[in-house]
Steps between C-alpha positions, in 0.01 A plus 500: 500500500650835401512813714226674298264205560592499870430875529174459314391215726588695814319812380188300401493327843542822687243684289251224583571529869472879484158486332368278778595772745432821301218434254495678169351812352442617148190541289336161432286415203148369557633152559743632762816479288695804375407592144776487242480871415517587872787257554686639199454854632607407850819333377587755233727705732707400799323567829659735751513242775400144590148483647265221613294576189793431272585180683133395485473564127817296435365216715162506319681458171716218638188331633331529157804336341489216755123457459552463126771239551285309755209474249433134429668378815321405823695771687402829650758748630530338845546150365749631246713670759493199734596267213758734346681547830560130566799442267710245689337260747396695808355428840126576503489734803810689382340552158172619650678746727726627220213564259287659774791731581554596134134568428359604840236228456402297806664160535149347472453663152836367386418155636167498315676581173764239571240231572329585168828458317556159668143399402560604138827299505709811418690446825580178680643391831844333478568183701676715759191724536615799294303676226617493140345574161375210293580476126160666437578774748839562343337519158245756617772712663704490181198599286399793724855621536559490124178681416524764767876530469480591129278800578683607818842470338385708202372772730800498732746500212398865439668588831876509559630216728637750750158665523338159560757438777417837656128430482554164668700660782246776553197276497672249726578776752143638487350154543732417789409827679127436444547155647665648808220753537235229467676285760471789750133564449 
């Protein structure tokens, strides 16, 4: 994996976490999504500063890309994230806690998605009690990553790698601080 892909992945993950905390603004169309002319106008010039609205708009677009890639699978966003985060065999409780921490979902929500993936045979339990993707699960992950990755990589290629790295650092810092604030209240 190259540094551009790593920066893109980090920025996408952090943008998703930021949206969960900040929401999004903008002018929605009747169906709730930004209209193309509004989006084109909003992105025509560089904004003066990073705002929750900008983060939210970016996340909405990332979510739309993911939704398109998930079409035809049995996955929703929660199941996708739980499946996609497995990778190597992992202990069940550790995986639940990790995904809950990344997403701010309750462990029960993560466990429900995990159980659905086991029932659909996209994940399996290894003989030593760990979770791992099945061949079908690996195929779904590959399909979704390829379809969403093509769109995301095309969009992110318009930005210099050093700017992507800066965005990743900034969003990581903002998300960490929000996490600290949430832990205190």
